[in-house]
Structure formats: structure tokens, C-alpha cells
C-alpha positions as a Markdown table, in Angstrom:
| # | Residue | x | y | z |
|---|---|---|---|---|
| 1 | Unk | 57.0 | 45.1 | 103.1 |
| 2 | Unk | 60.5 | 45.7 | 102.0 |
| 3 | Unk | 59.8 | 45.9 | 98.3 |
| 4 | Unk | 60.2 | 49.3 | 96.6 |
| 5 | Unk | 56.6 | 49.0 | 95.4 |
| 6 | Unk | 55.3 | 49.1 | 99.0 |
| 7 | Unk | 54.0 | 52.4 | 100.3 |
| 8 | Unk | 56.0 | 52.0 | 103.5 |
| 9 | Unk | 59.3 | 51.9 | 101.7 |
| 10 | Unk | 59.3 | 55.7 | 101.3 |
| 11 | Unk | 58.9 | 56.1 | 105.0 |
| 12 | Unk | 61.6 | 53.8 | 106.0 |
| 13 | Unk | 65.2 | 54.9 | 105.2 |
| 14 | Unk | 68.5 | 53.1 | 105.4 |
| 15 | Unk | 71.4 | 54.5 | 107.4 |
| 16 | Unk | 73.1 | 55.5 | 104.1 |
| 17 | Unk | 70.1 | 57.5 | 103.0 |
| 18 | Unk | 69.9 | 59.2 | 106.3 |
| 19 | Unk | 73.6 | 60.0 | 106.2 |
| 20 | Unk | 73.3 | 61.4 | 102.6 |
| 21 | Unk | 70.4 | 63.6 | 103.6 |
| 22 | Unk | 72.2 | 64.8 | 106.7 |
| 23 | Unk | 75.2 | 65.7 | 104.6 |
| 24 | Unk | 73.0 | 67.6 | 102.2 |
| 25 | Unk | 71.3 | 69.4 | 105.0 |
| 26 | Unk | 74.7 | 70.2 | 106.6 |
| 27 | Unk | 76.0 | 71.7 | 103.3 |
| 28 | Unk | 72.8 | 73.7 | 102.8 |
| 29 | Unk | 73.0 | 75.1 | 106.3 |
| 30 | Unk | 76.7 | 76.0 | 105.8 |
| 31 | Unk | 75.8 | 77.9 | 102.6 |
| 32 | Unk | 73.0 | 79.7 | 104.3 |
| 33 | Unk | 75.2 | 80.7 | 107.2 |
| 34 | Unk | 77.9 | 81.9 | 104.8 |
| 35 | Unk | 75.3 | 84.0 | 102.9 |
| 36 | Unk | 73.9 | 85.4 | 106.2 |
| 37 | Unk | 77.5 | 86.3 | 107.3 |
| 38 | Unk | 78.1 | 88.1 | 104.0 |
| 39 | Unk | 74.8 | 90.0 | 104.4 |
| 40 | Unk | 75.9 | 91.0 | 108.0 |
| 41 | Unk | 79.3 | 92.2 | 106.8 |
| 42 | Unk | 77.7 | 94.2 | 104.0 |
| 43 | Unk | 75.1 | 95.7 | 106.3 |
| 44 | Unk | 77.8 | 96.7 | 108.9 |
| 45 | Unk | 79.9 | 98.3 | 106.1 |
| 46 | Unk | 76.8 | 100.2 | 104.9 |
| 47 | Unk | 75.9 | 101.4 | 108.4 |
| 48 | Unk | 79.5 | 102.5 | 109.2 |
| 49 | Unk | 79.6 | 104.4 | 105.9 |
| 50 | Unk | 76.4 | 106.2 | 106.7 |
| 51 | Unk | 77.6 | 107.0 | 110.2 |
| 52 | Unk | 80.9 | 108.4 | 108.8 |
| 53 | Unk | 79.0 | 110.8 | 106.4 |
| 54 | Unk | 76.3 | 111.6 | 108.9 |
| 55 | Unk | 76.5 | 115.3 | 109.8 |
| 56 | Unk | 77.3 | 116.1 | 113.5 |
| 57 | Unk | 76.2 | 119.0 | 115.6 |
| 58 | Unk | 79.7 | 120.1 | 116.3 |
| 59 | Unk | 80.7 | 123.4 | 114.8 |
| 60 | Unk | 83.7 | 123.9 | 112.6 |
| 61 | Unk | 86.8 | 125.1 | 114.4 |
| 62 | Unk | 87.3 | 128.8 | 114.1 |
| 63 | Unk | 90.6 | 130.1 | 112.8 |
| 64 | Unk | 92.4 | 131.8 | 115.7 |
| 65 | Unk | 95.3 | 133.0 | 113.6 |
| 66 | Unk | 97.7 | 130.6 | 115.3 |
| 67 | Unk | 99.5 | 128.2 | 113.1 |
| 68 | Unk | 98.2 | 124.7 | 113.8 |
| 69 | Unk | 101.0 | 122.9 | 112.0 |
| 70 | Unk | 103.9 | 123.9 | 114.2 |
| 71 | Unk | 107.3 | 122.8 | 113.1 |
| 72 | Unk | 106.4 | 122.6 | 109.4 |
| 73 | Unk | 106.9 | 126.2 | 108.3 |
| 74 | Unk | 109.7 | 127.1 | 105.9 |
| 75 | Unk | 111.4 | 129.1 | 108.6 |
| 76 | Unk | 111.4 | 126.1 | 111.0 |
| 77 | Unk | 112.7 | 123.9 | 108.2 |
| 78 | Unk | 115.6 | 126.3 | 107.6 |
| 79 | Unk | 116.3 | 126.4 | 111.3 |
| 80 | Unk | 116.5 | 122.6 | 111.5 |
| 81 | Unk | 118.8 | 122.6 | 108.5 |
| 82 | Unk | 121.3 | 124.7 | 110.4 |
| 83 | Unk | 122.0 | 122.1 | 113.1 |
| 84 | Unk | 125.7 | 121.2 | 113.6 |
| 85 | Unk | 126.5 | 118.4 | 116.0 |
| 86 | Unk | 129.8 | 120.0 | 117.0 |
| 87 | Unk | 128.2 | 123.1 | 118.5 |
| 88 | Unk | 129.1 | 124.2 | 122.0 |
| 89 | Unk | 126.5 | 124.4 | 124.8 |
| 90 | Unk | 126.1 | 128.1 | 124.3 |
| 91 | Unk | 125.4 | 127.6 | 120.5 |
| 92 | Unk | 122.8 | 124.9 | 121.3 |
| 93 | Unk | 121.1 | 127.2 | 123.9 |
| 94 | Unk | 120.9 | 130.0 | 121.2 |
| 95 | Unk | 119.4 | 127.5 | 118.7 |
| 96 | Unk | 116.9 | 126.2 | 121.3 |
| 97 | Unk | 115.8 | 129.8 | 122.1 |
| 98 | Unk | 115.3 | 130.5 | 118.4 |
| 99 | Unk | 113.3 | 127.3 | 118.1 |
| 100 | Unk | 111.0 | 128.4 | 121.0 |
| 101 | Unk | 110.7 | 131.9 | 119.6 |
| 102 | Unk | 109.7 | 130.6 | 116.2 |
| 103 | Unk | 107.3 | 128.1 | 117.8 |
| 104 | Unk | 108.8 | 125.2 | 116.0 |
């Protein structure tokens, strides 16, 4: 019953054949899992892109006339350029008052 012509030969496998098939299945499963992971990442990226561009119900902020970028106006830049580290306490207090008045 061990000859290759026997019909039972195809049902009985050697340990080496089992190991080869197990390795083949293992590699196939790894490839499938890699492909599924790539699909998951692509799907997550697509969903996050859609959510980013999805319109929300929040209204646009209205312009109140107050500068929202305090400290970046040309006047504030000029004020910061006038700093001298050898100033007296009184000169610093004048500079700080100007800074507050200009909302820098």
C-alpha cells in the first residue's frame, strides 16, 4: 500500500509534505493579512479625508472688528524693535504701557 500507484498514497502524507504545506499556508495567510491591513489603512485614510471635508453645522465666525492676530501688526513690530536692555525701570513701565495700549 505504499506504492505511488496506490489510491491511498494521496491520502497519506509524510511529515515533510505536511511541513511544506503548512509553510505554504502560513505564507499565504501572512500575505492575506498584509493585504487586509493595507485595505484597512486605505479605508481609514479615506474615511478621515471624508470627515475632514464634511461640512459642519457651525457658523462662520463673524468679524467683530477686533484684530485677532495681536502682536503681529506693523506698529507692534516697531514697538518691539525699540527695546533697549539698558532702560531704567521707568522707561520699561512706559514701554509696557504702550504695549498694553497698542494691544500687542
